[in-house]
C-alpha positions, 0 to 999 in steps of 0.5 A: 324364678318360681320363688314360692318353691325355693323354700325347699332349698334352704331345707335341704341345705340345712340338712347338709349343715346338720350332718356336717355339724354332727360329724365334725362338731363345727362349721364355717358360717361363711361357707354355710352362707356361700353354700346356701347362695349357690344352692338357691342360685342352682334352684332358680336357674333350673326353674327359669330354664324350665320356664323358658324351654316350656314356653319355647316348646309351646307346652305352656299353652297346652297345660292347665295350671295348678298351684303345683304344676304347669309353670308360673304362667308368666311367659304366656302372659308376657311373651316379651320376657322370654329373653330375660327369663333365659338370662336369669337362668344363665346368670343364676347358673353362673353364680352357682358355678363360681361358688362351686369353683371357689369350693373346688379351690378350698376343698379339692377335686373331691367336690368335682363329681357332684358339681359336674352332675349338678350342672348336667342336671340343670342344663339337661332336665327339661330338654333331655332328661324329661324324655327318659322316664327313669332319669326324669324320676330320679333327677330331682332327687339327685339334685336336692338329695345327694348333690345338695345335702352331700355337697353341703356336707362336703364343703363344710366338713371336707369329706364324704360321710355315710351320715350325709349319704343316709340323710340325703336319701330322705330328700332324694326319695321325697323330692323325686316324689314331689316332681312325680306327683306334680306331673299328674295334671300335665300328662296329656300336655306333656305327651304333645311335646315328646316327654316320657315321664313315669305317669305317661309311660305306666299311667297315673294309677301305677305311678301313684304306687311308685309314689307310695314306694318312694315315701316308704323308702324315705322313712326306711332311709332314716330307720336304716341310718339309725340302725347302722349308727350313721344317724343319731337316734334323735333322727327318728323324729323324722318318722313323724312325717308319716302322719302326713305321708300316709294321707298323701299316698292314699289320696294320690292313689284314690284320686290319681285320675281326678286332678281337681280332687288330687290337688289337696294331696299335692299340697300334703306332698309339699308338706312332707317334703319340707317336714321330714328333712327339717325333723331329721335335721333337728334330730341331728342338731340335738342328737 
């Protein structure tokens, strides 16, 4: 399940809750809990399925694990758990699907496009999307940004909003960056199983420039959201993430080819992913 990484999900759901509260004034706490359970189940599902597919492809035996890449290492050490891992992924996905069906009944078919896209990303990320460098780059951001934040807002408020869209762009760019930087240590191993992510296609150094552009885009999303009055001015608090984002970028660029020295900046990357959405959500709650 890669439980240490699940903390990202409540952060993104909280941002969706904040947008719903700011636009509609109040939310259904029962629906908040259901949305959180569905999102966590989706995250567990994609993690478990990724573990299973990476093990079955032989990738796990070729990677050098770090705290942020290379999988959990569970299946290479306990091969007998592969079937259980697949079951966890399927059961978690089923929970998400049932909760999604409930919200379709409550909110109508407007939720269907986000739900279908989310299910497709979960099911296809490892076996197919990872073989296309563009889709591999944006799929994580779509899942945790547009789908999770806008989906939470939709099931709570009953409508799409520009507020939720601008807010969702922050985790869209940040989570895409999270997975992008985490791919750096596995370039050689990923190539052996047919993956074609951005570091494989254009190299680590050039990918670090894309990483920096996405960090910038996350900050610009906040600025433009406030500029067009879709986010309250208090959301500018999210720009405080720049104090972590800047050293993360410079470290990623400088040590893109030196994985052992890159790891501390991968940790900063995780911090940026958690800090900025929380700050934007706080700005929404107080704004």
